N, C-alpha and C positions, 0 to 999 in steps of 0.2 A: 304098612303105613310108613314105617321107618325108612325102608328102601326108597319109597316114593318121595319122602321129604328130602332124602339125601340126594337123589337125582335132581330135584328142584334147586336145592342149594348149590349143587355143582354147576348147574346151568346158569344160575345167577352170578357165581363167581367168574364163569367164563365171560359173561356179558361185561362185568366190571373190568376184567383183565383186558378185554378187547379194546376198551377205550383208553385204559391206563398204560398198557404195555405195547399196543400196536399203533394206535392213532397218535399218541403223545410221546413216544420213545424218541431218543436222540437220533438224529439223522447224520451219521458219520460221513456219508458220501456227499452230503449237501445236494441230495436229489431234489429236483424241482417239485414245486407244490402239487402240480397236476399229476406228475408221475407218482408222487407219494400217494395221492388219493386213488390212483389206479391200482397200486399195489395193496393198499389197505382194504379197499372195497372190492377188489377183484380176486378174492380168494383168501384174505386174511394174511397177506404178506407184509413184512416191514419194508420201508423205503430202502433200507440197507440191502435187504434181500433181492430187491429189483435189480440193484446195481451189482451186487455180489455175484448173482447167478446170470447176469447180463441178459435180462429179459427183453431187451431191445432186439436180441438176435436168438434167444433160446425160448423154447416153449414152456411157459409156466406150468402147464398141465403135467409136466414130467417131474415137478418138484412138490415136496411137502412144505406147507406154510408154517408160519409162526403159530397161527391159530390151531393148526393140526397138532402141533407139539403140545399146546396147552391142553387139548382134549386128551392127549395120550397120558397125561399125568395121573389119570385115574384107572389105568390098566390094572395096577396092583391092588385096587380097592378090594376089601376094606382094610388091607394090611399096609397100605402105603404110608400111614402115619409113623410106622416103626422106623423108617429111614429118614423121614422129613426132619426130625430133631437130632441134631449131631450128638448130643449127650446120650440120648436113649439108644441111638444106633451104635455108638461106640461100646456101651454097656453089653449089648447083645453080641457084637462082633468079636469082642476081646475073648469070648469063650473059645473061639476057633482059629484066630489069626492075630498077629500083632497089630495094634493100633497105637497111635501116639498117646502117651500117658497124660491124663488130665489132672491138673494139680489143684485148682481153685475155680469156683464159679460164683458169679454175682447174679442174683435173681431177686427182683423186688426190693432192691436196695441193700440186701444182705450178702455179705461175702463169707463164703464157707469153703472148707476143703471137702474132698470127696469122702472123707471119714466123718462127716457131719460136724466138724469142729468149726466154730466161728473164728475167722481169720481177720487180720488187720491189713491195711494197705502198706504199712511198713514191712509186713512179712512178704508181700509181693516183691518189694524192692530187695529184701534179703534173698529170696528165691532166685531172682534174676542175677544177683551177684554170684550165687552158687552155680547156676546152670549155665550162665553166660549168654544163652539164646533161648527165648521163649516165643510162643505165638499167643496172641489174644484174638479170639474169634467170637462172632455172634453165634448162638447155637440154633437159630432158625432161618438163617439167610444163606443164599447161594451165590455162585458167580464171583467169589472172592470178595464180596461186599463186606466192608467193615473189618477186614483182616489186617492186623498189624504185626510186625515183627519187633520184639524187644531185644536189644542187644546190651551187653555190658563189656566194653572194650577199653583197655588202657585206663581204667578207672573212671570211664564216662558211660552214662546211660544214653542210649540212642533208641528212638522210636522211628522206624522206617528211615534210618540213617540220619535223622535230625537229632541233635544233642538236646537232652533234657536234664534239668536238675532233678533230685529226688522229690522235691516239692511239686515240680511240674508234672512229673509222672503220676504222683498221687492225685493231683488235681484232674489229670487226664482220665484216670481210672474211676474217680468219683462221679465225673459227669456222665459216664456211659453206664448203661444197665444191660442185663440180658447177655452177658458174655462169659466165657470161660478161658482159662489159661492152660495151654497144652505144651507138651514136649516138642522140641525141634529135632527132626530126625536128620542124621547125617546121611546124605544121599550118596549113591554109588558113584565111582569115579566117572563112569560114562556120562551121567547126567551133569556133573560138575563140568566136564569138558565141553558140553554144549553151551552152558551159561551158569556160572557159579554164584550169581547174585540172587537167584530164586531157587526154590524147591521145584524141580521139574517133574511133573507127574505123568503117568500113563493114564489116559481115559479109555477104559475097556468096557465094552457093552456086551453083556451076556443076556440071552433070552431063551425061552422055551420054544423050540421050533414047532409050529403048529402041525407041520406035516409028519414029524417023527415023534413028537411029544417029548424030545430029549433036549437037555440044555446044551447050548453051543456058544462059542464066542463069535459074535456077529461082526464086531468092528473094534479097532483100537487105534488110537493116535498118541503120539508123544507130544505133550504140551511143553512149551519152552517160554520162559519168561523173557522180558526185555527190560530195558532201563525205564520204560514208561509203566511197567506193571509191577515193579518191586514193591512188596515182597512175594507176590503171588505170580502164577503163570497163566492165569485164565485167559482164554481166547476172547471172551466178551469184554475184557478190559484192554485188548490190543496185544495180547500174547500171540505166539506163533503156534501152529499145529502142524505136525508131520504125520502122514498116515503110515501105520506099521503094516508090513506084509505079515499076514497071519501065519504064513508057513515059515518064514525065515527070521522074523524079527528085525528086518532091515528097513530103515526109514527112507521115505521119499523126500522130495523137496518140501519145504515148509511154506505155509500160507497164513494169511491173517484175515480176520473177520472184518477189519476196518479198511482194507484196500484190496486190489487185485494182484498185488506184487507176488512174485514167486522168489523164495529165498533158498538157495542151495547152500549158503553159509549164513551164519548168524549175523544180523545187521550190526550188532554192538561188539560181539566178542571176535567175529571173524571165524569162529569154529565151523568145520564142515558139518552139515546136517544131512544132506542127501548121501546115503550109503552108510551112515552110522548104524550100529547094530545094538539091539537090546541084549545084554548078557543073560545067559541061562534061560533063553526064551521058551524052550520046551518045558522047562521046570516051572516057569511062571505060569504058563497056560494050564498045566496039570493042577497046580495049586489053586488057581482061580476057578476052574471047573469044579474041583472038590468043594471049595467054599460055596460056590453058587448052589450046589446040591443041598447044602445045609438049609436052604430057604425055598422049599418045593412050592410054596404058595406064592412066590414072587416070580412073575412071568417075564419081567424086564428089570435089569439092574444095571446102572451106570456106575462103575467102580472107579475111584480115583486112587491110584496106586503109586507109591514111591518104592523104589528098590533101595534098601539100606546099603551101608558100606560093604556088607558081605553078600550082597546080591539077593537077599531075602525080601519077600513082599511085606509091606506095611500098608494097611488101608487108611488113607487120610479121611475118606468118607465114602459113603454109598448112597446113590440117588435112585429114586423111582422112575426118573425120566431123564432124557438128555436132549439138549438143544439140537435141532436138525442141521444147523449151519455147519458144524464141524464135520458132519457126515457128508453133506451135500457139496462141499467144496470140490469134491472129485466126481460129481455127477448127481443128477436128480434121483430120488429114491421112491417117488410115488408109484411107479410101475415096476419097482424092484423089490428086494427082499423086505425091507423095512415097510414099504407101503403094503405089501401082502400081509405082514404081521399086524399092521394097523387095521386093515380090513377085517382080519380074523377077529379082532377085538372090538370091531364096530366103532373105531375112532374115525375112519373115513369110509366112503362108499366105493 
């Protein structure tokens, strides 16, 4: 009975998401209304996907849609909830790997530290002055939504580079709920060289191969922020993504989810992207496969990784699914490995 109710609930959620996140999502390409309807009702694609994948010239039957991705989010059920909450995920992951330290959390109007002590907003200000850089994040959202960087530089408080007084910062913190404050990781020099105004993470997808029943690294991209995405690097907010060669760790040209441009160098910093290389790539892959095997009940994990200044991995977060856009920028996957994986798990036919 419980399984039946869960299936019904998930189908209801998909129905709601279809209208909320497919029909009414922002149209970055200013796709025509009729073309948008063809995308939405002709397979559950976004208007952006019609333009991004150039369905005027390419066969959409070769591509996975936004609706396919939503259905894939239940592949790890009933364990998907373990990674959907950033706080719970960090508590689990820190047993095996470095994660950013969490300092304080606000939930239901109460501000506490992670040792259960009640804290004041003035203590947040004091912590910022001590650490110089902090991140404030919602613990239940993705795609960089609601993330702010807090800085203390030259005696001034900045929130996403905007100057705040102490009172303004406290007011800002009081107005928001359901957030936590975490450490800022100093990233490796290679990531700073790409663009030093954002933390530039690697999105790596590991999955259990249905053919061998072994875990493998399926796909990886280097995400790179731009001046439009500060303080995050998320592709869904206009950041760049560069495909990583899984054998060598060398980056391809970068692309964007909001246009069809190709970037061999960074549009803001001018730094070379194509041909750049992830340091210690073999070591990174070995560490990530070892970590993945700690979760044998998770068939698919999308890891957000930053390499610290010493080249060691730090897991920013782990996700039970990954948007298909960053994968399909380099070609459709419906009839390729990801499509076969989805078929095995009955996400698509």
